[in-house]
NUMI-215015 format. One record per residue (C-alpha): x, y, z; residue number from 1; residue in one letter. Coordinates in nm, 3 decimals. Layout:
# NUMI-215015
        xx        yy        zz   num   residu
         X         Y         Z   NUM        A
...
This chain:
# NUMI-215015
        xx        yy        zz   num   residu
     2.921     2.772    -5.472     1        M
     2.744     3.050    -5.400     2        V
     2.718     3.250    -5.021     3        K
     2.535     3.504    -4.885     4        S
     2.771     3.762    -4.699     5        A
     2.646     3.695    -4.368     6        D
     2.818     3.324    -4.414     7        S
     3.128     3.449    -4.498     8        L
     3.281     3.466    -4.121     9        G
     2.976     3.644    -3.987    10        G
     3.078     3.925    -4.207    11        V
     2.710     4.141    -4.221    12        G
     2.609     4.322    -4.536    13        Q
     2.797     4.647    -4.425    14        E
     3.152     4.500    -4.519    15        S
     3.047     4.424    -4.890    16        V
     3.283     4.669    -5.008    17        S
     3.549     4.521    -4.777    18        D
     3.488     4.169    -4.931    19        L
     3.503     4.324    -5.320    20        K
     3.844     4.400    -5.223    21        T
     4.011     4.157    -4.926    22        L
     3.847     3.802    -5.122    23        N
     3.817     3.681    -5.467    24        P
     3.465     3.715    -5.484    25        Y
     3.305     3.882    -5.804    26        V
     3.003     4.083    -5.571    27        Y
     2.648     4.075    -5.794    28        R
     2.283     4.155    -5.759    29        V
     2.004     3.961    -5.867    30        Q
     1.589     4.076    -5.857    31        P
     1.454     3.870    -5.612    32        N
     1.719     3.671    -5.520    33        R
     1.960     3.731    -5.170    34        E
     2.234     3.907    -5.238    35        T
     2.521     3.729    -5.281    36        H
     2.885     3.650    -5.392    37        L
     3.003     3.379    -5.688    38        A
     3.356     3.231    -5.679    39        E
     3.560     3.203    -5.956    40        T
     3.827     2.992    -6.020    41        S
     4.024     3.229    -6.209    42        G
     3.883     3.086    -6.573    43        F
     3.613     3.288    -6.754    44        S
     3.236     3.176    -6.739    45        P
     3.222     3.068    -7.070    46        W
     3.508     2.854    -7.018    47        T
     3.351     2.684    -6.707    48        I
     3.033     2.617    -6.913    49        F
     3.178     2.453    -7.235    50        W
     3.409     2.198    -6.966    51        V
     3.080     2.121    -6.775    52        A
     2.871     2.031    -7.155    53        L
     3.165     1.787    -7.274    54        L
     3.120     1.622    -6.940    55        G
     2.729     1.594    -6.953    56        L
     2.785     1.508    -7.330    57        V
     3.050     1.242    -7.227    58        S
     2.762     1.089    -6.974    59        A
     2.529     1.014    -7.197    60        N
     2.585     1.084    -7.574    61        F
     2.584     0.664    -7.648    62        M
     2.236     0.589    -7.517    63        V
     2.004     0.670    -7.836    64        S
     2.228     0.401    -8.063    65        V
     2.149     0.166    -7.796    66        L
     1.760     0.250    -7.850    67        A
     1.862     0.182    -8.204    68        A
     2.021    -0.169    -8.124    69        A
     1.815    -0.338    -7.880    70        I
     1.668    -0.592    -8.135    71        N
     2.066    -0.740    -8.228    72        E
     2.112    -0.687    -7.903    73        L
     1.826    -0.976    -7.759    74        A
     1.953    -1.143    -8.056    75        L
     2.306    -1.216    -7.937    76        E
     2.217    -1.289    -7.615    77        F
     1.927    -1.523    -7.683    78        S
     1.683    -1.318    -7.451    79        V
     1.346    -1.111    -7.541    80        D
     1.300    -0.764    -7.689    81        R
     1.096    -0.649    -7.358    82        S
     1.401    -0.788    -7.144    83        L
     1.671    -0.618    -7.404    84        M
     1.472    -0.300    -7.358    85        R
     1.597    -0.233    -7.026    86        W
     1.903    -0.155    -7.150    87        V
     1.772     0.175    -7.207    88        V
     1.465     0.148    -6.955    89        T
     1.738     0.070    -6.663    90        G
     1.895     0.410    -6.722    91        P
     1.600     0.609    -6.742    92        N
     1.497     0.405    -6.371    93        L
     1.808     0.545    -6.224    94        G
     1.846     0.856    -6.348    95        F
     1.456     0.907    -6.194    96        A
     1.508     0.768    -5.877    97        V
     1.817     0.902    -5.794    98        L
     1.851     1.201    -5.940    99        A
     1.718     1.459    -5.661   100        V
     1.953     1.304    -5.399   101        T
     2.239     1.370    -5.674   102        A
     2.140     1.739    -5.695   103        G
     2.090     1.765    -5.289   104        K
     2.429     1.626    -5.282   105        L
     2.600     1.809    -5.514   106        A
     2.418     2.129    -5.323   107        D
     2.538     2.001    -4.978   108        L
     2.910     1.844    -5.065   109        Y
     2.993     2.098    -5.325   110        G
     2.906     2.110    -5.687   111        R
     3.255     2.035    -5.816   112        R
     3.296     1.678    -5.637   113        Q
     3.014     1.538    -5.730   114        A
     3.069     1.664    -6.080   115        F
     3.406     1.482    -6.030   116        L
     3.287     1.177    -5.889   117        V
     3.000     1.146    -6.127   118        S
     3.248     1.121    -6.396   119        L
     3.510     0.894    -6.272   120        I
     3.181     0.638    -6.233   121        G
     2.985     0.682    -6.528   122        S
     3.364     0.612    -6.724   123        G
     3.447     0.328    -6.541   124        F
     3.119     0.140    -6.546   125        F
     3.097     0.202    -6.921   126        G
     3.421     0.047    -6.957   127        L
     3.279    -0.236    -6.798   128        L
     2.999    -0.224    -7.014   129        S
     3.244    -0.326    -7.333   130        A
     3.334    -0.672    -7.153   131        F
     2.946    -0.757    -6.993   132        A
     2.906    -1.104    -7.079   133        W
     2.507    -1.129    -7.073   134        S
     2.205    -0.920    -7.137   135        A
     2.213    -0.902    -6.716   136        E
     2.542    -0.744    -6.680   137        S
     2.497    -0.498    -6.942   138        L
     2.206    -0.398    -6.819   139        I
     2.343    -0.323    -6.439   140        I
     2.662    -0.206    -6.589   141        F
     2.484     0.069    -6.808   142        R
     2.246     0.156    -6.532   143        T
     2.547     0.203    -6.275   144        L
     2.745     0.400    -6.486   145        S
     2.377     0.610    -6.582   146        A
     2.311     0.628    -6.208   147        I
     2.652     0.866    -6.160   148        F
     2.630     0.988    -6.440   149        G
     2.311     1.155    -6.301   150        S
     2.479     1.413    -6.111   151        A
     2.652     1.582    -6.389   152        T
     2.281     1.745    -6.472   153        G
     2.251     1.888    -6.214   154        P
     2.527     1.970    -6.050   155        A
     2.644     2.068    -6.396   156        G
     2.341     2.325    -6.409   157        I
     2.439     2.467    -6.070   158        A
     2.780     2.511    -6.157   159        I
     2.715     2.685    -6.529   160        I
     2.424     2.922    -6.284   161        F
     2.644     3.048    -6.062   162        T
     2.894     3.213    -6.339   163        Q
     2.579     3.420    -6.540   164        F
     2.311     3.692    -6.373   165        E
     1.947     3.541    -6.422   166        A
     1.896     3.767    -6.719   167        A
     2.147     3.575    -6.924   168        K
     2.061     3.225    -6.882   169        R
     1.822     3.157    -7.123   170        I
     2.048     3.250    -7.383   171        R
     2.326     3.032    -7.197   172        V
     2.063     2.734    -7.179   173        L
     2.020     2.776    -7.567   174        G
     2.371     2.665    -7.627   175        W
     2.362     2.431    -7.366   176        W
     2.003     2.277    -7.576   177        G
     2.276     2.314    -7.902   178        L
     2.571     2.103    -7.734   179        V
     2.406     1.864    -7.529   180        M
     2.142     1.764    -7.904   181        A
     2.561     1.743    -8.002   182        G
     2.663     1.442    -7.834   183        G
     2.311     1.222    -7.914   184        P
     2.429     1.310    -8.325   185        V
     2.790     1.234    -8.218   186        A
     2.737     0.904    -8.079   187        G
     2.495     0.778    -8.348   188        I
     2.713     0.931    -8.640   189        A
     3.053     0.757    -8.445   190        I
     2.857     0.479    -8.276   191        C
     2.646     0.309    -8.561   192        G
     2.882     0.218    -8.794   193        P
     3.076     0.063    -8.520   194        L
     2.742    -0.169    -8.419   195        I
     2.706    -0.248    -8.784   196        D
     3.070    -0.309    -8.887   197        L
     3.244    -0.447    -8.521   198        Y
     3.051    -0.450    -8.264   199        S
     2.848    -0.272    -7.990   200        W
     3.116    -0.267    -7.735   201        R
     3.339     0.002    -7.918   202        W
     3.032     0.175    -7.795   203        V
     3.123     0.205    -7.432   204        F
     3.510     0.216    -7.514   205        I
     3.464     0.492    -7.695   206        A
     3.308     0.696    -7.357   207        Q
     3.601     0.657    -7.198   208        V
     3.842     0.868    -7.325   209        P
     3.601     1.137    -7.358   210        V
     3.540     1.120    -7.007   211        T
     3.848     1.100    -6.941   212        A
     3.923     1.441    -7.101   213        L
     3.615     1.615    -6.868   214        A
     3.730     1.434    -6.623   215        L
     4.122     1.642    -6.622   216        I
     3.953     2.006    -6.733   217        L
     3.660     1.978    -6.462   218        G
     3.923     1.924    -6.246   219        Y
     4.124     2.185    -6.329   220        K
     3.855     2.482    -6.486   221        V
     3.585     2.435    -6.214   222        F
     3.542     2.686    -5.874   223        P
     3.618     2.500    -5.578   224        S
     3.351     2.471    -5.325   225        T
     3.321     2.367    -5.001   226        S
     3.087     2.142    -4.783   227        R
     2.823     2.269    -4.593   228        K
     2.874     2.146    -4.237   229        T
     2.548     2.282    -4.080   230        D
     2.322     2.144    -4.249   231        I
     2.242     1.744    -4.258   232        K
     2.166     1.518    -4.537   233        F
     1.765     1.401    -4.480   234        D
     1.825     1.014    -4.545   235        I
     1.481     0.962    -4.436   236        P
     1.341     1.145    -4.715   237        G
     1.589     0.994    -4.951   238        T
     1.506     0.654    -4.845   239        V
     1.088     0.751    -4.887   240        L
     1.156     0.907    -5.149   241        L
     1.401     0.633    -5.403   242        A
     1.161     0.337    -5.276   243        A
     0.881     0.518    -5.369   244        G
     0.948     0.597    -5.720   245        L
     1.133     0.249    -5.755   246        S
     0.782     0.089    -5.682   247        A
     0.617     0.341    -5.936   248        L
     0.854     0.266    -6.170   249        L
     0.869    -0.116    -6.149   250        A
     0.454    -0.108    -6.183   251        A
     0.527     0.087    -6.517   252        I
     0.794    -0.127    -6.610   253        N
     0.585    -0.481    -6.573   254        R
     0.212    -0.376    -6.610   255        G
     0.287    -0.508    -7.007   256        P
     0.471    -0.858    -6.882   257        I
     0.171    -0.859    -6.581   258        W
    -0.158    -0.671    -6.702   259        G
    -0.195    -0.301    -6.624   260        W
    -0.504    -0.422    -6.378   261        G
    -0.319    -0.712    -6.204   262        S
    -0.308    -0.785    -5.853   263        T
     0.076    -0.747    -5.863   264        S
     0.069    -0.377    -6.009   265        I
    -0.216    -0.292    -5.812   266        S
    -0.002    -0.355    -5.497   267        V
     0.302    -0.210    -5.624   268        L
     0.090     0.132    -5.650   269        V
    -0.026     0.121    -5.347   270        S
     0.263     0.080    -5.228   271        I
     0.456     0.368    -5.395   272        S
     0.153     0.640    -5.307   273        V
     0.177     0.491    -4.925   274        V
     0.588     0.566    -4.985   275        L
     0.528     0.872    -5.150   276        L
     0.275     1.007    -4.833   277        A
     0.529     0.924    -4.596   278        L
     0.787     1.115    -4.782   279        F
     0.577     1.467    -4.764   280        I
     0.509     1.356    -4.450   281        F
     0.900     1.328    -4.339   282        Q
     0.968     1.685    -4.573   283        E
     0.723     1.931    -4.367   284        N
     0.848     1.801    -4.021   285        R
     1.279     1.779    -4.155   286        A
     1.482     2.028    -4.065   287        V
     1.677     2.048    -4.390   288        A
     1.422     1.860    -4.614   289        P
     1.566     1.711    -4.939   290        L
     1.330     1.938    -5.135   291        I
     1.159     2.238    -4.934   292        P
     0.810     2.179    -4.978   293        I
     0.747     2.577    -5.000   294        E
     0.860     2.445    -5.372   295        Y
     0.558     2.261    -5.478   296        F
     0.307     2.564    -5.373   297        R
     0.510     2.751    -5.629   298        R
     0.345     2.791    -5.978   299        R
     0.684     2.825    -6.155   300        N
     0.857     2.521    -5.992   301        F
     0.503     2.289    -6.023   302        V
     0.343     2.320    -6.371   303        I
     0.691     2.320    -6.552   304        P
     0.803     1.973    -6.405   305        M
     0.438     1.827    -6.453   306        L
     0.467     1.948    -6.806   307        S
     0.752     1.783    -6.884   308        Q
     0.644     1.453    -6.798   309        V
     0.382     1.456    -7.063   310        F
     0.519     1.613    -7.307   311        T
     0.873     1.377    -7.263   312        N
     0.616     1.087    -7.233   313        F
     0.504     1.107    -7.612   314        A
     0.869     1.296    -7.705   315        Y
     1.055     0.980    -7.578   316        M
     0.826     0.728    -7.571   317        G
     0.784     0.793    -7.936   318        A
     1.060     0.895    -8.057   319        G
     1.357     0.709    -7.841   320        F
     1.239     0.321    -7.921   321        V
     0.881     0.327    -8.086   322        L
     1.021     0.501    -8.402   323        T
     1.322     0.289    -8.456   324        P
     1.162    -0.029    -8.362   325        L
     0.903     0.109    -8.637   326        F
     1.137     0.160    -8.885   327        I
     1.384    -0.210    -8.777   328        A
     1.069    -0.401    -8.872   329        E
     0.848    -0.179    -9.116   330        V
     1.120    -0.088    -9.348   331        Y
     1.388    -0.361    -9.266   332        G
     1.634    -0.104    -9.218   333        H
     2.014    -0.175    -9.093   334        S
     2.124    -0.002    -8.699   335        V
     2.340     0.224    -8.922   336        T
     2.042     0.350    -9.114   337        R
     1.826     0.371    -8.846   338        T
     2.077     0.561    -8.680   339        S
     2.105     0.819    -8.948   340        Y
     1.739     0.866    -8.939   341        L
     1.647     0.954    -8.597   342        I
     1.970     1.169    -8.571   343        T
     1.654     1.408    -8.683   344        S
     1.578     1.473    -8.395   345        R
     1.877     1.564    -8.179   346        P
     2.006     1.750    -8.512   347        L
     1.663     2.012    -8.507   348        F
     1.671     2.015    -8.122   349        F
     2.017     2.140    -8.195   350        A
     1.872     2.391    -8.411   351        L
     1.703     2.499    -8.174   352        A
     1.921     2.607    -7.904   353        G
     2.044     2.910    -8.082   354        P
     1.712     3.076    -8.180   355        L
     1.681     3.021    -7.775   356        V
     1.969     3.209    -7.663   357        G
     1.896     3.477    -8.000   358        F
     1.519     3.536    -7.891   359        A
     1.451     3.328    -7.527   360        G
     1.445     3.682    -7.334   361        A
     1.239     3.892    -7.592   362        R
     0.956     3.570    -7.645   363        L
     0.983     3.498    -7.275   364        G
     0.963     3.151    -7.164   365        E
     0.577     3.070    -7.195   366        R
     0.593     3.153    -7.523   367        V
     0.886     2.890    -7.604   368        L
     0.759     2.669    -7.417   369        S
     0.407     2.634    -7.528   370        V
     0.543     2.628    -7.899   371        S
     0.762     2.372    -7.822   372        G
     0.498     2.125    -7.692   373        A
     0.283     2.200    -8.000   374        F
     0.564     2.104    -8.185   375        F
     0.628     1.757    -7.990   376        V
     0.233     1.663    -7.995   377        A
     0.235     1.768    -8.408   378        A
     0.548     1.538    -8.472   379        S
     0.347     1.263    -8.307   380        A
     0.067     1.354    -8.539   381        C
     0.242     1.316    -8.871   382        L
     0.375     0.980    -8.735   383        L
     0.054     0.811    -8.658   384        S
     0.015     0.895    -9.058   385        L
     0.354     0.682    -9.136   386        A
     0.334     0.362    -9.337   387        S
     0.535     0.118    -9.567   388        A
     0.586     0.363    -9.826   389        T
     0.615     0.698    -9.642   390        S
     0.966     0.648    -9.723   391        G
     1.306     0.754    -9.524   392        D
     1.238     1.144    -9.521   393        L
     0.889     1.153    -9.406   394        F
     1.034     1.020    -9.094   395        V
     1.364     1.216    -9.062   396        F
     1.164     1.550    -9.166   397        V
     0.826     1.402    -8.861   398        S
     1.108     1.341    -8.574   399        L
     1.286     1.643    -8.664   400        G
     0.937     1.819    -8.602   401        V
     0.983     1.718    -8.231   402        A
     1.324     1.768    -8.175   403        G
     1.306     2.149    -8.308   404        F
     1.034     2.163    -8.037   405        G
     1.197     2.065    -7.751   406        L
     1.493     2.217    -7.841   407        G
     1.274     2.524    -7.743   408        V
     1.071     2.406    -7.465   409        M
     1.371     2.231    -7.282   410        Q
     1.607     2.511    -7.200   411        P
     1.272     2.759    -7.147   412        A
     1.152     2.501    -6.857   413        M
     1.476     2.473    -6.684   414        T
     1.522     2.865    -6.692   415        S
     1.181     2.846    -6.504   416        V
     1.240     2.622    -6.240   417        I
     1.554     2.776    -6.151   418        T
     1.434     3.096    -6.147   419        N
     1.185     2.972    -5.869   420        A
     1.392     2.863    -5.606   421        V
     1.694     2.979    -5.406   422        E
     2.039     2.979    -5.560   423        E
     2.149     2.739    -5.310   424        K
     1.862     2.485    -5.395   425        D
     1.969     2.467    -5.833   426        V
     2.106     2.166    -5.792   427        A
     1.854     1.993    -5.596   428        T
     1.623     2.147    -5.870   429        A
     1.782     2.012    -6.148   430        G
     1.746     1.707    -5.983   431        G
     1.386     1.707    -5.990   432        A
     1.324     1.811    -6.276   433        Q
     1.550     1.560    -6.454   434        Q
     1.332     1.306    -6.178   435        M
     1.025     1.371    -6.326   436        M
     1.159     1.392    -6.683   437        W
     1.285     1.012    -6.656   438        Q
     0.946     0.984    -6.488   439        L
     0.762     1.050    -6.856   440        G
     1.058     0.860    -7.045   441        T
     0.979     0.541    -6.865   442        A
     0.605     0.562    -6.862   443        G
     0.666     0.672    -7.277   444        G
     0.859     0.377    -7.346   445        I
     0.725     0.087    -7.157   446        E
     0.296     0.214    -7.205   447        I
     0.355     0.315    -7.544   448        L
     0.510    -0.002    -7.616   449        G
     0.295    -0.196    -7.416   450        S
     0.010    -0.045    -7.640   451        I
     0.203    -0.123    -7.979   452        Q
     0.224    -0.436    -7.920   453        E
    -0.136    -0.548    -7.756   454        S
    -0.265    -0.384    -8.066   455        R
    -0.081    -0.576    -8.307   456        E
    -0.285    -0.852    -8.369   457        P
    -0.629    -0.618    -8.427   458        V
    -0.463    -0.333    -8.579   459        S
    -0.144    -0.501    -8.791   460        G
     0.202    -0.422    -8.741   461        L
     0.176    -0.043    -8.902   462        V
    -0.182     0.043    -8.766   463        G
    -0.007    -0.082    -8.398   464        S
     0.228     0.186    -8.437   465        Y
    -0.015     0.460    -8.591   466        N
    -0.202     0.381    -8.260   467        E
     0.088     0.428    -8.026   468        A
     0.194     0.738    -8.198   469        F
    -0.184     0.935    -8.175   470        M
    -0.201     0.832    -7.803   471        I
     0.123     1.013    -7.794   472        A
     0.016     1.333    -7.941   473        A
    -0.247     1.339    -7.682   474        G
     0.020     1.345    -7.359   475        F
     0.172     1.611    -7.544   476        A
    -0.155     1.851    -7.573   477        F
    -0.200     1.805    -7.246   478        L
     0.177     1.936    -7.217   479        G
     0.090     2.186    -7.392   480        M
    -0.234     2.316    -7.270   481        I
    -0.031     2.268    -6.842   482        L
     0.266     2.509    -6.951   483        V
     0.006     2.758    -7.104   484        S
    -0.016     2.877    -6.677   485        F
     0.349     2.932    -6.633   486        V
     0.450     3.239    -6.517   487        R
     0.673     3.437    -6.754   488        R
     1.010     3.508    -6.543   489        V
C-alpha cells in the first residue's frame, strides 16, 4: 500500500529524512505524482511480481479450454449450445459487473487481503465446479469462481505497481503479458487431452493445487497493507453500477434469443441507461465515490477504456468462441486438436511480452497500441477468408496475428490507464479497465455468435462465419482509430 508522508501519523514533508531512517519504507519521487512511501515485505520487487502473476494465472488458466469444449458439455448435459455458452459468458459477466467493486475494495481494505481472499474463493468454487451435476450448477460455480477471481487482476496490478517506478512499469507489464498468456497455453496443453481422455471435471481439479501454492506464497511474500478507516465504501454507487451493467449485459446476452428489436430488450436497455445515469449522479455527490468522476475527463483514462471495448469485441468474440466453433463444425476436429490450434493466440501474445518490455519505453504506448489494434483487425480479416480447405496452418497463423497484436496493445494500455490516476486508485482503475474489457468480451461473444447463426441459412455454414469475422475486423479498426488519440505517457 502507498502512503503519503502526511498520512503517517501526521508527519509532514520536513520529517521524510527521519522516516527513511526510522521506518521500513523506501522513499521515492515520481514525476506528476504525490511524493510517497512504498511498503516493503523484505522480498525483492521481482519476487512479489512473480508470485502475483502465479495467483493471476491460477484464477484464470482454464477458461480457454472451456470455450473449446462447449459442444461436448452441451451434449453431456443435454442442453442447447446457447445455454452452454454461459459457462464462458457467465464468468465474463461476473468479471464485468464486479471488477470495479473488487478494485475499490482492494484499495480500501488492503490489496494483499483482497488478493488472498480472491484466491480462496476462486479455488473453492473451482473445486465445486468439478462436482457439478447439471449445466446450471456448472455455470453457477464457474461464475462464482470467476467473481472471486476477478479481484486478483486489479489487486495484483496494484501490488506490482507499488514495487516499481512509473518509468519501469511498461517493461514489467510486458513480462506480465508473457506470463498471463502462458497460463492459457498451459491450461489448453494440459486440459485439452484431459477432456478427450478422461473428463472436463479434471480441468477444475487441476486448478486447486496451483491456487493453493499461490495462496501460500502470497501470504508469505506480499507486503502487509492496512485498511483505510477514514474513507467509507460507496454502497449506493456500487449497487447502481452493478445493476446498470447487469441490465445491459442481460440485454446483450438475450438479444440473439429474444430478438434485438423486441420489447424486452428495449426495456432492459432503458433500465440500464437510467441506472447508469443515476450512478453518475451519485458519484458526483458522493464524498468517497466508487470511481472519481474527474478521471472521466482525462483523455488517457477514457480513450483506452473505450478502445479496448472495441478491440476486445473483435479479439474475444472472433477468437475465443467463434473460431473454436468454426474449427469444430467446419473441420470436425476433436477438442484436443482444436485446443492446440487456438493456443496460437496466447502463444503469440506471450512472444509479444518481451518486445513490449524492451521496446516499450522507446516506442511509446500510443505506437504500441495502434500497432496492436491493427494486428487484431488484420487477424479478423484473415479469418474472414477461411474456407473448408484453408487448413490448420492458416487458422493457426491468423489467430497468432491477433495474439501478437493484443500482446503488444494490452500492456501499453494498462500503463496508460494506471499512470492517469492517483496511486491510491490504481486497483480501482484496474477494475474499471477489467470491466470495460469484459463488456467488449460479452458483446463480441453474443453479437458475433448471433450474427453467425442468423446468417447461416442465407450464406451457408462457412459464409456465415466469414461475415461475422469481417464485422469483428470493423470493430477492431474502430479501436485502432480511437487509441491513436492517446497522449504518450
